[in-house]
Short mmCIF file of the C-alpha atoms (twelve columns), coordinates in Angstrom:
data_MODEL
# 
_entry.id   MODEL 
# 
loop_
_atom_site.group_PDB 
_atom_site.id 
_atom_site.type_symbol 
_atom_site.label_atom_id 
_atom_site.label_alt_id 
_atom_site.label_comp_id 
_atom_site.label_asym_id 
_atom_site.label_seq_id 
_atom_site.Cartn_x 
_atom_site.Cartn_y 
_atom_site.Cartn_z 
_atom_site.pdbx_PDB_model_num 
ATOM 1   C CA . UNK A 1   60.290 128.443 20.647 1 
ATOM 2   C CA . UNK A 2   58.244 131.511 19.690 1 
ATOM 3   C CA . UNK A 3   57.846 134.602 21.870 1 
ATOM 4   C CA . UNK A 4   54.251 133.545 22.638 1 
ATOM 5   C CA . UNK A 5   55.352 130.081 23.738 1 
ATOM 6   C CA . UNK A 6   58.167 131.561 25.826 1 
ATOM 7   C CA . UNK A 7   55.738 133.972 27.501 1 
ATOM 8   C CA . UNK A 8   53.285 131.144 28.192 1 
ATOM 9   C CA . UNK A 9   56.029 129.000 29.720 1 
ATOM 10  C CA . UNK A 10  57.060 131.919 31.921 1 
ATOM 11  C CA . UNK A 11  53.424 132.260 33.022 1 
ATOM 12  C CA . UNK A 12  53.461 128.601 34.106 1 
ATOM 13  C CA . UNK A 13  56.680 129.173 36.038 1 
ATOM 14  C CA . UNK A 14  55.153 132.207 37.791 1 
ATOM 15  C CA . UNK A 15  52.679 129.932 39.581 1 
ATOM 16  C CA . UNK A 16  55.640 128.824 41.697 1 
ATOM 17  C CA . UNK A 17  57.230 132.231 42.337 1 
ATOM 18  C CA . UNK A 18  55.731 132.380 45.827 1 
ATOM 19  C CA . UNK A 19  56.931 128.858 46.681 1 
ATOM 20  C CA . UNK A 20  59.579 129.119 49.387 1 
ATOM 21  C CA . UNK A 21  62.788 127.349 48.434 1 
ATOM 22  C CA . UNK A 22  63.466 124.704 51.121 1 
ATOM 23  C CA . UNK A 23  67.106 124.205 50.098 1 
ATOM 24  C CA . UNK A 24  70.136 125.609 51.858 1 
ATOM 25  C CA . UNK A 25  71.063 128.894 50.092 1 
ATOM 26  C CA . UNK A 26  74.746 127.942 49.961 1 
ATOM 27  C CA . UNK A 27  75.749 126.791 46.454 1 
ATOM 28  C CA . UNK A 28  72.126 127.003 45.264 1 
ATOM 29  C CA . UNK A 29  72.675 127.010 41.490 1 
ATOM 30  C CA . UNK A 30  69.280 126.125 40.053 1 
ATOM 31  C CA . UNK A 31  66.140 128.330 40.395 1 
ATOM 32  C CA . UNK A 32  63.324 126.514 42.177 1 
ATOM 33  C CA . UNK A 33  60.735 127.478 39.553 1 
ATOM 34  C CA . UNK A 34  62.864 125.961 36.772 1 
ATOM 35  C CA . UNK A 35  63.352 122.737 38.746 1 
ATOM 36  C CA . UNK A 36  59.598 122.374 39.311 1 
ATOM 37  C CA . UNK A 37  58.578 123.176 35.719 1 
ATOM 38  C CA . UNK A 38  61.173 120.744 34.335 1 
ATOM 39  C CA . UNK A 39  59.803 118.031 36.645 1 
ATOM 40  C CA . UNK A 40  56.262 118.613 35.366 1 
ATOM 41  C CA . UNK A 41  57.403 118.547 31.734 1 
ATOM 42  C CA . UNK A 42  59.467 115.393 32.208 1 
ATOM 43  C CA . UNK A 43  56.555 113.560 33.841 1 
ATOM 44  C CA . UNK A 44  54.355 114.609 30.924 1 
ATOM 45  C CA . UNK A 45  56.975 112.996 28.667 1 
ATOM 46  C CA . UNK A 46  56.992 109.720 30.621 1 
ATOM 47  C CA . UNK A 47  59.530 110.197 33.423 1 
ATOM 48  C CA . UNK A 48  58.755 108.334 36.645 1 
ATOM 49  C CA . UNK A 49  61.453 109.438 39.089 1 
ATOM 50  C CA . UNK A 50  64.318 111.899 39.723 1 
ATOM 51  C CA . UNK A 51  66.777 109.956 37.566 1 
ATOM 52  C CA . UNK A 52  64.423 109.846 34.589 1 
ATOM 53  C CA . UNK A 53  63.592 113.548 35.008 1 
ATOM 54  C CA . UNK A 54  67.294 114.477 34.929 1 
ATOM 55  C CA . UNK A 55  67.971 112.285 31.878 1 
ATOM 56  C CA . UNK A 56  65.060 113.830 29.970 1 
ATOM 57  C CA . UNK A 57  66.226 117.336 30.939 1 
ATOM 58  C CA . UNK A 58  69.759 116.681 29.691 1 
ATOM 59  C CA . UNK A 59  68.393 115.438 26.390 1 
ATOM 60  C CA . UNK A 60  66.228 118.566 26.070 1 
ATOM 61  C CA . UNK A 61  68.711 121.142 27.408 1 
ATOM 62  C CA . UNK A 62  68.692 123.325 24.289 1 
ATOM 63  C CA . UNK A 63  64.889 123.402 24.258 1 
ATOM 64  C CA . UNK A 64  64.647 124.141 28.003 1 
ATOM 65  C CA . UNK A 65  67.148 127.007 27.842 1 
ATOM 66  C CA . UNK A 66  64.826 128.849 25.434 1 
ATOM 67  C CA . UNK A 67  62.084 129.256 28.014 1 
ATOM 68  C CA . UNK A 68  63.556 128.697 31.481 1 
ATOM 69  C CA . UNK A 69  66.308 130.230 33.573 1 
ATOM 70  C CA . UNK A 70  69.161 127.717 33.835 1 
ATOM 71  C CA . UNK A 71  72.203 129.679 35.112 1 
ATOM 72  C CA . UNK A 72  73.770 126.516 36.488 1 
ATOM 73  C CA . UNK A 73  72.891 124.332 33.535 1 
ATOM 74  C CA . UNK A 74  70.488 121.403 33.698 1 
ATOM 75  C CA . UNK A 75  69.963 120.148 37.279 1 
ATOM 76  C CA . UNK A 76  71.191 116.655 38.120 1 
ATOM 77  C CA . UNK A 77  69.017 113.910 39.596 1 
ATOM 78  C CA . UNK A 78  70.034 114.819 43.171 1 
ATOM 79  C CA . UNK A 79  68.622 118.329 42.758 1 
ATOM 80  C CA . UNK A 80  65.214 116.979 41.720 1 
ATOM 81  C CA . UNK A 81  65.278 114.413 44.523 1 
ATOM 82  C CA . UNK A 82  66.226 116.973 47.174 1 
ATOM 83  C CA . UNK A 83  63.657 119.546 46.045 1 
ATOM 84  C CA . UNK A 84  60.784 117.044 45.874 1 
ATOM 85  C CA . UNK A 85  61.818 115.578 49.230 1 
ATOM 86  C CA . UNK A 86  62.011 118.925 51.032 1 
ATOM 87  C CA . UNK A 87  58.894 120.601 49.577 1 
ATOM 88  C CA . UNK A 88  55.890 120.482 51.882 1 
ATOM 89  C CA . UNK A 89  53.227 118.590 49.856 1 
ATOM 90  C CA . UNK A 90  50.353 120.833 50.961 1 
ATOM 91  C CA . UNK A 91  52.264 124.035 50.202 1 
ATOM 92  C CA . UNK A 92  53.438 122.607 46.879 1 
ATOM 93  C CA . UNK A 93  49.914 121.616 45.885 1 
ATOM 94  C CA . UNK A 94  48.571 125.062 46.847 1 
ATOM 95  C CA . UNK A 95  50.773 126.632 44.151 1 
ATOM 96  C CA . UNK A 96  48.668 124.895 41.515 1 
ATOM 97  C CA . UNK A 97  45.417 126.517 42.705 1 
ATOM 98  C CA . UNK A 98  45.236 129.378 40.188 1 
ATOM 99  C CA . UNK A 99  46.372 127.108 37.356 1 
ATOM 100 C CA . UNK A 100 43.665 124.567 38.182 1 
ATOM 101 C CA . UNK A 101 40.995 127.268 38.504 1 
ATOM 102 C CA . UNK A 102 41.799 128.389 34.969 1 
ATOM 103 C CA . UNK A 103 41.735 124.828 33.607 1 
ATOM 104 C CA . UNK A 104 38.459 124.108 35.415 1 
ATOM 105 C CA . UNK A 105 36.743 127.232 34.095 1 
ATOM 106 C CA . UNK A 106 37.920 126.572 30.528 1 
ATOM 107 C CA . UNK A 107 36.742 122.950 30.652 1 
ATOM 108 C CA . UNK A 108 33.328 123.862 32.100 1 
ATOM 109 C CA . UNK A 109 32.836 126.537 29.443 1 
ATOM 110 C CA . UNK A 110 33.895 124.227 26.630 1 
ATOM 111 C CA . UNK A 111 31.666 121.360 27.808 1 
ATOM 112 C CA . UNK A 112 28.815 123.683 28.884 1 
ATOM 113 C CA . UNK A 113 28.705 122.186 32.367 1 
ATOM 114 C CA . UNK A 114 27.132 124.377 35.041 1 
ATOM 115 C CA . UNK A 115 27.422 121.979 37.978 1 
ATOM 116 C CA . UNK A 116 30.558 119.829 37.919 1 
ATOM 117 C CA . UNK A 117 30.639 116.361 39.424 1 
ATOM 118 C CA . UNK A 118 33.475 116.026 41.909 1 
ATOM 119 C CA . UNK A 119 34.227 112.454 42.934 1 
ATOM 120 C CA . UNK A 120 36.117 111.893 46.190 1 
ATOM 121 C CA . UNK A 121 37.960 108.587 46.380 1 
ATOM 122 C CA . UNK A 122 41.078 107.017 47.840 1 
ATOM 123 C CA . UNK A 123 44.003 105.195 46.237 1 
ATOM 124 C CA . UNK A 124 46.998 103.320 47.629 1 
ATOM 125 C CA . UNK A 125 50.482 103.361 46.072 1 
ATOM 126 C CA . UNK A 126 51.138 99.727  46.852 1 
ATOM 127 C CA . UNK A 127 54.921 99.691  46.481 1 
ATOM 128 C CA . UNK A 128 55.644 102.986 48.220 1 
ATOM 129 C CA . UNK A 129 56.158 101.380 51.617 1 
ATOM 130 C CA . UNK A 130 59.494 101.250 53.432 1 
ATOM 131 C CA . UNK A 131 59.433 98.560  56.119 1 
ATOM 132 C CA . UNK A 132 62.920 99.424  57.352 1 
ATOM 133 C CA . UNK A 133 61.827 102.980 58.083 1 
ATOM 134 C CA . UNK A 134 58.432 101.933 59.412 1 
ATOM 135 C CA . UNK A 135 56.660 103.689 56.530 1 
ATOM 136 C CA . UNK A 136 53.467 102.072 55.280 1 
ATOM 137 C CA . UNK A 137 52.270 102.414 51.691 1 
ATOM 138 C CA . UNK A 138 50.937 105.864 50.830 1 
ATOM 139 C CA . UNK A 139 47.166 106.125 50.804 1 
ATOM 140 C CA . UNK A 140 45.741 109.385 49.518 1 
ATOM 141 C CA . UNK A 141 42.278 110.791 48.967 1 
ATOM 142 C CA . UNK A 142 41.737 112.998 45.946 1 
ATOM 143 C CA . UNK A 143 39.031 114.969 44.172 1 
ATOM 144 C CA . UNK A 144 38.573 113.988 40.531 1 
ATOM 145 C CA . UNK A 145 36.239 115.866 38.186 1 
ATOM 146 C CA . UNK A 146 35.612 113.000 35.768 1 
ATOM 147 C CA . UNK A 147 33.648 115.026 33.191 1 
ATOM 148 C CA . UNK A 148 36.354 117.697 33.128 1 
ATOM 149 C CA . UNK A 149 39.310 115.309 33.350 1 
ATOM 150 C CA . UNK A 150 40.857 117.260 36.230 1 
ATOM 151 C CA . UNK A 151 42.394 116.313 39.551 1 
ATOM 152 C CA . UNK A 152 41.609 119.211 41.880 1 
ATOM 153 C CA . UNK A 153 43.215 118.186 45.163 1 
ATOM 154 C CA . UNK A 154 44.863 115.451 47.179 1 
ATOM 155 C CA . UNK A 155 45.399 114.682 50.869 1 
ATOM 156 C CA . UNK A 156 47.531 111.820 52.140 1 
ATOM 157 C CA . UNK A 157 46.452 109.669 55.069 1 
ATOM 158 C CA . UNK A 158 47.930 106.690 56.882 1 
ATOM 159 C CA . UNK A 159 45.503 104.101 55.534 1 
ATOM 160 C CA . UNK A 160 42.026 103.672 54.084 1 
ATOM 161 C CA . UNK A 161 40.338 103.850 57.493 1 
ATOM 162 C CA . UNK A 162 41.708 107.382 57.910 1 
ATOM 163 C CA . UNK A 163 39.760 108.685 54.915 1 
ATOM 164 C CA . UNK A 164 37.062 109.874 57.313 1 
ATOM 165 C CA . UNK A 165 39.434 112.519 58.708 1 
ATOM 166 C CA . UNK A 166 41.170 113.253 55.383 1 
ATOM 167 C CA . UNK A 167 37.988 114.007 53.389 1 
ATOM 168 C CA . UNK A 168 36.967 117.132 55.370 1 
ATOM 169 C CA . UNK A 169 40.486 118.517 54.976 1 
ATOM 170 C CA . UNK A 170 40.395 117.787 51.247 1 
ATOM 171 C CA . UNK A 171 37.019 119.487 50.794 1 
ATOM 172 C CA . UNK A 172 38.423 122.609 52.436 1 
ATOM 173 C CA . UNK A 173 41.254 122.704 49.888 1 
ATOM 174 C CA . UNK A 174 38.953 122.664 46.848 1 
ATOM 175 C CA . UNK A 175 36.282 125.167 45.821 1 
ATOM 176 C CA . UNK A 176 33.184 122.959 45.816 1 
ATOM 177 C CA . UNK A 177 30.593 125.753 45.607 1 
ATOM 178 C CA . UNK A 178 27.754 124.677 43.298 1 
ATOM 179 C CA . UNK A 179 29.265 121.241 42.662 1 
ATOM 180 C CA . UNK A 180 27.786 117.776 43.220 1 
ATOM 181 C CA . UNK A 181 30.069 115.760 45.508 1 
ATOM 182 C CA . UNK A 182 30.049 111.965 45.239 1 
ATOM 183 C CA . UNK A 183 31.711 109.759 47.863 1 
ATOM 184 C CA . UNK A 184 31.848 106.030 48.551 1 
ATOM 185 C CA . UNK A 185 30.335 104.577 51.720 1 
ATOM 186 C CA . UNK A 186 33.483 105.212 53.790 1 
ATOM 187 C CA . UNK A 187 32.829 108.948 53.520 1 
ATOM 188 C CA . UNK A 188 29.118 108.750 54.265 1 
ATOM 189 C CA . UNK A 189 29.335 110.650 57.528 1 
ATOM 190 C CA . UNK A 190 26.989 113.220 59.049 1 
ATOM 191 C CA . UNK A 191 29.736 115.813 59.531 1 
ATOM 192 C CA . UNK A 192 30.876 115.451 55.917 1 
ATOM 193 C CA . UNK A 193 27.312 115.836 54.612 1 
ATOM 194 C CA . UNK A 194 26.929 119.000 56.702 1 
ATOM 195 C CA . UNK A 195 30.245 120.395 55.470 1 
ATOM 196 C CA . UNK A 196 29.178 119.892 51.849 1 
ATOM 197 C CA . UNK A 197 25.803 121.583 52.332 1 
ATOM 198 C CA . UNK A 198 27.385 124.426 54.323 1 
ATOM 199 C CA . UNK A 199 29.752 124.942 51.352 1 
ATOM 200 C CA . UNK A 200 26.709 125.458 49.078 1 
ATOM 201 C CA . UNK A 201 27.207 122.149 47.271 1 
ATOM 202 C CA . UNK A 202 25.147 118.954 47.021 1 
ATOM 203 C CA . UNK A 203 26.058 115.379 47.841 1 
ATOM 204 C CA . UNK A 204 25.331 111.879 46.570 1 
ATOM 205 C CA . UNK A 205 26.671 109.446 49.182 1 
ATOM 206 C CA . UNK A 206 26.794 105.666 48.896 1 
ATOM 207 C CA . UNK A 207 25.268 103.634 51.722 1 
ATOM 208 C CA . UNK A 208 26.685 100.439 53.198 1 
ATOM 209 C CA . UNK A 209 26.943 98.717  56.543 1 
ATOM 210 C CA . UNK A 210 29.069 101.397 58.186 1 
ATOM 211 C CA . UNK A 211 25.803 103.349 58.610 1 
ATOM 212 C CA . UNK A 212 23.896 100.228 59.580 1 
ATOM 213 C CA . UNK A 213 20.666 101.717 60.950 1 
ATOM 214 C CA . UNK A 214 20.268 104.203 58.098 1 
ATOM 215 C CA . UNK A 215 21.295 101.571 55.548 1 
ATOM 216 C CA . UNK A 216 18.702 99.095  56.833 1 
ATOM 217 C CA . UNK A 217 15.981 101.750 57.016 1 
ATOM 218 C CA . UNK A 218 16.631 102.861 53.429 1 
ATOM 219 C CA . UNK A 219 16.608 99.269  52.141 1 
ATOM 220 C CA . UNK A 220 13.361 98.510  53.983 1 
ATOM 221 C CA . UNK A 221 11.658 101.640 52.663 1 
ATOM 222 C CA . UNK A 222 12.757 101.209 49.042 1 
ATOM 223 C CA . UNK A 223 11.907 97.488  49.093 1 
ATOM 224 C CA . UNK A 224 8.409  98.275  50.360 1 
ATOM 225 C CA . UNK A 225 7.899  100.858 47.616 1 
ATOM 226 C CA . UNK A 226 9.200  98.455  44.983 1 
ATOM 227 C CA . UNK A 227 6.783  95.740  46.095 1 
ATOM 228 C CA . UNK A 228 3.978  98.277  45.716 1 
ATOM 229 C CA . UNK A 229 5.290  99.315  42.287 1 
ATOM 230 C CA . UNK A 230 6.014  102.793 43.672 1 
ATOM 231 C CA . UNK A 231 2.281  103.502 43.815 1 
ATOM 232 C CA . UNK A 232 2.566  105.742 46.887 1 
ATOM 233 C CA . UNK A 233 5.750  107.637 46.096 1 
ATOM 234 C CA . UNK A 234 6.852  109.995 43.341 1 
ATOM 235 C CA . UNK A 235 9.727  107.792 42.154 1 
ATOM 236 C CA . UNK A 236 11.492 108.370 38.837 1 
ATOM 237 C CA . UNK A 237 13.433 105.754 36.882 1 
ATOM 238 C CA . UNK A 238 16.061 105.938 34.158 1 
ATOM 239 C CA . UNK A 239 17.236 102.979 32.045 1 
ATOM 240 C CA . UNK A 240 20.615 102.784 30.328 1 
ATOM 241 C CA . UNK A 241 22.061 100.009 28.141 1 
ATOM 242 C CA . UNK A 242 25.746 100.094 27.203 1 
ATOM 243 C CA . UNK A 243 28.224 97.736  25.612 1 
ATOM 244 C CA . UNK A 244 31.538 97.852  27.465 1 
ATOM 245 C CA . UNK A 245 34.523 95.726  26.471 1 
ATOM 246 C CA . UNK A 246 32.252 93.502  24.407 1 
ATOM 247 C CA . UNK A 247 29.743 92.952  27.203 1 
ATOM 248 C CA . UNK A 248 26.296 94.495  27.458 1 
ATOM 249 C CA . UNK A 249 25.312 96.120  30.729 1 
ATOM 250 C CA . UNK A 250 21.886 97.340  31.744 1 
ATOM 251 C CA . UNK A 251 21.562 99.874  34.525 1 
ATOM 252 C CA . UNK A 252 18.392 101.013 36.219 1 
ATOM 253 C CA . UNK A 253 18.491 104.191 38.283 1 
ATOM 254 C CA . UNK A 254 15.647 104.983 40.682 1 
ATOM 255 C CA . UNK A 255 15.314 108.296 42.516 1 
ATOM 256 C CA . UNK A 256 12.653 109.284 45.046 1 
ATOM 257 C CA . UNK A 257 12.014 111.847 47.811 1 
ATOM 258 C CA . UNK A 258 13.122 110.899 51.295 1 
ATOM 259 C CA . UNK A 259 10.167 109.924 53.554 1 
ATOM 260 C CA . UNK A 260 9.530  112.340 56.396 1 
ATOM 261 C CA . UNK A 261 9.512  109.494 58.935 1 
ATOM 262 C CA . UNK A 262 12.878 108.022 57.913 1 
ATOM 263 C CA . UNK A 263 14.846 107.273 61.099 1 
ATOM 264 C CA . UNK A 264 17.612 109.818 61.836 1 
ATOM 265 C CA . UNK A 265 16.439 112.093 58.998 1 
ATOM 266 C CA . UNK A 266 17.061 115.208 61.079 1 
ATOM 267 C CA . UNK A 267 20.673 114.117 61.708 1 
ATOM 268 C CA . UNK A 268 21.636 114.343 58.030 1 
ATOM 269 C CA . UNK A 269 21.973 117.923 56.856 1 
ATOM 270 C CA . UNK A 270 20.109 118.680 53.632 1 
ATOM 271 C CA . UNK A 271 18.936 115.096 53.017 1 
ATOM 272 C CA . UNK A 272 16.254 115.300 50.307 1 
ATOM 273 C CA . UNK A 273 16.237 112.049 48.326 1 
ATOM 274 C CA . UNK A 274 17.071 108.358 48.177 1 
ATOM 275 C CA . UNK A 275 18.293 106.441 45.169 1 
ATOM 276 C CA . UNK A 276 19.339 103.063 43.863 1 
ATOM 277 C CA . UNK A 277 21.509 101.946 40.975 1 
ATOM 278 C CA . UNK A 278 20.956 98.400  39.704 1 
ATOM 279 C CA . UNK A 279 23.567 96.946  37.348 1 
ATOM 280 C CA . UNK A 280 22.692 93.846  35.307 1 
ATOM 281 C CA . UNK A 281 25.484 92.021  33.469 1 
ATOM 282 C CA . UNK A 282 26.723 88.594  32.433 1 
ATOM 283 C CA . UNK A 283 29.615 86.759  34.086 1 
ATOM 284 C CA . UNK A 284 30.728 83.286  33.055 1 
ATOM 285 C CA . UNK A 285 27.554 82.931  31.031 1 
ATOM 286 C CA . UNK A 286 25.312 83.745  33.982 1 
ATOM 287 C CA . UNK A 287 23.216 86.862  34.405 1 
ATOM 288 C CA . UNK A 288 24.298 88.802  37.479 1 
ATOM 289 C CA . UNK A 289 22.926 91.869  39.210 1 
ATOM 290 C CA . UNK A 290 24.044 94.151  41.998 1 
ATOM 291 C CA . UNK A 291 22.273 97.036  43.662 1 
ATOM 292 C CA . UNK A 292 23.689 100.081 45.404 1 
ATOM 293 C CA . UNK A 293 21.860 102.498 47.680 1 
ATOM 294 C CA . UNK A 294 22.424 106.245 48.028 1 
ATOM 295 C CA . UNK A 295 21.329 109.246 50.042 1 
ATOM 296 C CA . UNK A 296 21.427 112.691 48.484 1 
ATOM 297 C CA . UNK A 297 20.748 116.380 49.075 1 
ATOM 298 C CA . UNK A 298 19.516 116.662 45.474 1 
ATOM 299 C CA . UNK A 299 15.837 117.211 44.765 1 
ATOM 300 C CA . UNK A 300 14.304 114.355 42.796 1 
ATOM 301 C CA . UNK A 301 15.686 114.347 39.259 1 
ATOM 302 C CA . UNK A 302 16.696 110.892 38.153 1 
ATOM 303 C CA . UNK A 303 18.878 111.878 35.190 1 
ATOM 304 C CA . UNK A 304 21.003 114.158 37.358 1 
ATOM 305 C CA . UNK A 305 21.211 111.430 39.999 1 
ATOM 306 C CA . UNK A 306 22.233 108.876 37.349 1 
ATOM 307 C CA . UNK A 307 24.849 111.272 36.012 1 
ATOM 308 C CA . UNK A 308 26.310 111.645 39.507 1 
ATOM 309 C CA . UNK A 309 26.465 107.896 40.173 1 
ATOM 310 C CA . UNK A 310 27.940 107.140 36.771 1 
ATOM 311 C CA . UNK A 311 30.394 110.007 37.157 1 
ATOM 312 C CA . UNK A 312 31.722 108.597 40.405 1 
ATOM 313 C CA . UNK A 313 32.489 105.272 38.733 1 
ATOM 314 C CA . UNK A 314 34.628 107.363 36.367 1 
ATOM 315 C CA . UNK A 315 37.072 108.065 39.214 1 
ATOM 316 C CA . UNK A 316 38.233 104.459 39.033 1 
ATOM 317 C CA . UNK A 317 38.095 104.149 35.260 1 
ATOM 318 C CA . UNK A 318 39.482 107.452 34.025 1 
ATOM 319 C CA . UNK A 319 41.800 108.354 36.903 1 
ATOM 320 C CA . UNK A 320 43.014 105.440 39.043 1 
ATOM 321 C CA . UNK A 321 43.171 102.908 36.214 1 
ATOM 322 C CA . UNK A 322 45.125 105.336 34.018 1 
ATOM 323 C CA . UNK A 323 47.548 106.173 36.828 1 
ATOM 324 C CA . UNK A 324 48.236 102.473 37.345 1 
ATOM 325 C CA . UNK A 325 48.368 101.335 33.719 1 
ATOM 326 C CA . UNK A 326 49.865 104.378 31.954 1 
ATOM 327 C CA . UNK A 327 51.859 106.096 34.690 1 
ATOM 328 C CA . UNK A 328 52.697 102.717 36.312 1 
ATOM 329 C CA . UNK A 329 52.070 104.369 39.653 1 
ATOM 330 C CA . UNK A 330 51.571 101.131 41.562 1 
ATOM 331 C CA . UNK A 331 55.038 99.978  40.523 1 
ATOM 332 C CA . UNK A 332 56.930 103.088 41.646 1 
ATOM 333 C CA . UNK A 333 59.435 102.495 44.438 1 
ATOM 334 C CA . UNK A 334 59.765 106.134 45.441 1 
ATOM 335 C CA . UNK A 335 60.119 106.217 49.206 1 
ATOM 336 C CA . UNK A 336 60.080 109.061 51.660 1 
ATOM 337 C CA . UNK A 337 56.929 110.654 53.009 1 
ATOM 338 C CA . UNK A 338 57.037 113.980 51.160 1 
ATOM 339 C CA . UNK A 339 58.600 112.916 47.856 1 
ATOM 340 C CA . UNK A 340 56.053 110.181 47.202 1 
ATOM 341 C CA . UNK A 341 53.175 112.576 47.954 1 
ATOM 342 C CA . UNK A 342 54.664 115.200 45.647 1 
ATOM 343 C CA . UNK A 343 55.153 112.650 42.858 1 
ATOM 344 C CA . UNK A 344 51.591 111.377 43.292 1 
ATOM 345 C CA . UNK A 345 50.346 114.947 42.896 1 
ATOM 346 C CA . UNK A 346 52.575 115.625 39.857 1 
ATOM 347 C CA . UNK A 347 51.219 112.466 38.208 1 
ATOM 348 C CA . UNK A 348 47.656 113.685 38.739 1 
ATOM 349 C CA . UNK A 349 48.502 117.146 37.437 1 
ATOM 350 C CA . UNK A 350 50.155 115.638 34.357 1 
ATOM 351 C CA . UNK A 351 47.113 113.420 33.757 1 
ATOM 352 C CA . UNK A 352 44.855 116.483 34.045 1 
ATOM 353 C CA . UNK A 353 46.908 118.440 31.502 1 
ATOM 354 C CA . UNK A 354 46.991 115.529 29.061 1 
ATOM 355 C CA . UNK A 355 43.222 115.119 29.276 1 
ATOM 356 C CA . UNK A 356 42.682 118.788 28.406 1 
ATOM 357 C CA . UNK A 357 44.510 118.438 25.096 1 
ATOM 358 C CA . UNK A 358 41.961 117.932 22.273 1 
ATOM 359 C CA . UNK A 359 43.947 115.205 20.489 1 
ATOM 360 C CA . UNK A 360 42.051 111.901 20.204 1 
ATOM 361 C CA . UNK A 361 45.195 109.920 21.007 1 
ATOM 362 C CA . UNK A 362 45.303 107.835 24.172 1 
ATOM 363 C CA . UNK A 363 46.957 109.214 27.298 1 
ATOM 364 C CA . UNK A 364 49.877 106.819 26.749 1 
ATOM 365 C CA . UNK A 365 50.357 108.076 23.190 1 
ATOM 366 C CA . UNK A 366 50.106 111.716 24.265 1 
ATOM 367 C CA . UNK A 367 52.921 111.124 26.757 1 
ATOM 368 C CA . UNK A 368 55.072 109.617 24.034 1 
ATOM 369 C CA . UNK A 369 54.405 112.570 21.725 1 
ATOM 370 C CA . UNK A 370 55.312 114.967 24.554 1 
ATOM 371 C CA . UNK A 371 58.691 113.252 24.661 1 
ATOM 372 C CA . UNK A 372 59.136 113.378 20.873 1 
ATOM 373 C CA . UNK A 373 57.643 116.736 19.904 1 
ATOM 374 C CA . UNK A 374 58.556 119.922 21.791 1 
ATOM 375 C CA . UNK A 375 55.687 121.857 20.202 1 
ATOM 376 C CA . UNK A 376 53.164 119.268 21.358 1 
ATOM 377 C CA . UNK A 377 54.669 119.394 24.856 1 
ATOM 378 C CA . UNK A 378 54.101 123.154 24.969 1 
ATOM 379 C CA . UNK A 379 50.528 122.745 23.711 1 
ATOM 380 C CA . UNK A 380 49.776 120.323 26.561 1 
ATOM 381 C CA . UNK A 381 51.536 122.426 29.168 1 
ATOM 382 C CA . UNK A 382 50.184 125.843 28.202 1 
ATOM 383 C CA . UNK A 383 46.913 124.993 26.447 1 
ATOM 384 C CA . UNK A 384 47.931 127.205 23.514 1 
ATOM 385 C CA . UNK A 385 47.941 125.565 20.042 1 
ATOM 386 C CA . UNK A 386 51.277 125.829 18.244 1 
# 
């Protein structure tokens, strides 16, 4: 390990200097910062629990000693389990703030993105329940910047229906100034729309039956305009054709100003436009189509609207799917309220770091290389080419 790499690794560890050690000070042999950094590195290399983290650390002891303080040697699995069980998930996550700000700024500069898309969506760790302890499966809501490949925050809640209370808390944790926030219909709430606008951001919110009166009014208005071929409204349309997994999809995005007589218009802060996304595809040899409706604080600009809608679908494809298929998150049997939240966050942080690395390899292959090649591991962790 070079002096530059050692300095960079120390800089990563310094993010956790202010983290209060929750362990009893008696016989405390392993520095908290070293325990946390080792956990992150092991998860990057494919570890999926305290035992796997400890085994990876033992195999890499010589490498770890070059950049981390290990006065008591490599921690055992119980140390990792205790630390990740005792750490408050919100306090732990807050230690990543400066690190994430740096990654976000670098990614926006590299991709020349002025207004990031931040998708808010929920996910359940299906096997994280503990019936004996009365603990249901962990459901968490997170912010995923699909274009940047970054997870910016996470809040756990009891179940999907509690997303309505978790989303405002999550939006307070993340700097959303200037961003475009996309949320599924569960989060289409007046208070959430106001919070986004008050934070100097814009929203694109999906509409379904949970906002029945507004949903029906929007459908009726757009249907009437469609039947009149949009003759009386300044509607814009954008057509996209893509081949995905061997199947061709056509998508039609329509964006138009909100009518001044739309029911409850004054109850939705900043509401400026309505939109639809129509997806046409083939299933079992038959042509199928579905349509989704949206409300937005964006001025009419159909390409930006289409980018926001498409970006939100990326939450499922580039984040949740990868966590399930590559990190095997749905199969993890980690139980305990805090430890499962902390592991869920570490998985998202590891995914974010892997996506920042410029290699064209898949996320699964990058994790393997992190386990094989110490130099590659440091590149992923620090962002500095070796």
